[in-house]
N, C-alpha and C positions, 0 to 999 in steps of 0.2 A: 416791199423793195429793200435792197440791201444798201446800207450806208457805206459806200466803198471807201470814202475818205477816212471814216472812223476805223475800218478794218486795216487800212494802210497805216494809219497812226499807231495802231497796236504794234506794228513791226517797225516803227520809227521812220516810216516812209511818207512821202507826200506825192500828190498827183500834180505833175507839172503841166504847164501850157505846152501844147504840141509844137514842135519845131517845124520851121518851114521846110518843104521838100527840097532835096538836093538836085532834082531833075523834073521832067515834065510829067507829073502825076499829082494826085491828091492823097492826103494822108489816110482818108477813110471814105468808103462809099456805103450808103445805106440803100437797100432795096427791100421793100416791105419791112419785115421785122428782123432782117439779117443785116449785120454790119460787117464788112470786110475791111481790114486795115491793110495798108501797105507795109512792107517789111520795115521794122523799126530797129534802129541801132542803139547802143547804150550811150546815148547822148545825155550829158549832164551840163547845164549851163552853156550849151552851144558847142561842146567839144566831146569827143569820145572819151569815156572814163579811162579806158586802157586799150592799147592796140597791140596787135601781134597775133601769133599763132598759138592756139590752145595745144598744150602738150610740149611747147617749147618756151615761148616768152610768157605765156599765161597759164596759170595752173587751172585744174578742173574747178577747184573751189572759187578762184577768182572768176572764171567763166560762168559759173553757176550764179554768182552775184551779178554779173553783167547781163545774164539772161533775165534776171529779175528787173533790172533797170529797163531793159527792152520791153518787158511785159507792162511795166508801169507807162512807158512811152506809148505803147499800143493802146492802153486805156485812155491816155490823153488824146490820142487820135480818134477813138470812138467818141469821146466827149465833144468833138467838133461837129458831129452829126446826130448824136443821141446822148441823153444824160447817162453817165456811167451807172447811176443808181437805178436806171430802167433795165439794165442787163439781167435776164432771167436765166441764161445758160451760156456757158462757154462751150462753143460747138467744136472748134478745131484750133489747134495750135501748130504752127510750123516753125521749127528752130533750126537755123542754118549755122553750122559751126565751122569756122576757119581753122581747121586743125592742121597740125604738123603732119608730115607723111607717116602713116601707120597709126595715127590717133583714131581710136574707135570707141571712145566713151561719150559720144554725142548725147545719149539719153541722160547721163549724169548732168550734163550742162543744161539740157532742156528742162530738167526738173526745177531749176531756178524759177522758170515761168510757171510751170504746172503746179508747184506747191504753193506759189503765191496765190494763184486763182482758187486753189482748194482752200486756202486759209480764208479767202474773202467769201466764196459762195458755197463752201461745203461740197456736197455731192453735185450740185449744179455747176461747180467749177471744174469737174473732172471732164476732160475733153478728149476727142480723138486727137492724135498727135503724130507728127512726123519729126524726127530728129535726123538731120542730114549733114554729112561732112561735105564741105565745098573747098575748092582750091584757093579762092580768094573771096573777100567781101569788100564793099565800098569803104574807102578811107582806112583800110587795113584793120577793120573791126573784127574782133574775135568771134562775134556772135550777132545774129539778126533774128528777130522774132516777128512773125505775122500771125494775126488773130482773126477768128471769125466768131462773132457772138450773135445770140438772139436777144432782142430787146422787146419789152412789153409794148 
């Protein structure tokens, strides 16, 4: 198994405790050896780290870092239903980007999540991915990430 917390520490990151849902849903669902998370916002200590539209109020570099926070929050959601150290494969990443009109660099933002998982799991962290531009996100978040993983 992978020591996820140690890999995060190498990047100066820690695994938070999952935040309470904003609506009528659960943060993660496990079915068999697959865990699906709800979409995760870049929440830090109960607040969104930065709000606004990518390509206007938020740079691609900032959004990349926010996607990384979303990814860590997704791991925290997984931890509610299965130990993160039991993850054997990152299956799918979906990254929603609240972009300004004409913004088309969603993949560069999604790399914040993808590259973090590759750092933690190597080849097993390389996932199928969708990087989507959306008109708005909850709480004016610039980015939201959902995750599907396989656990042992």
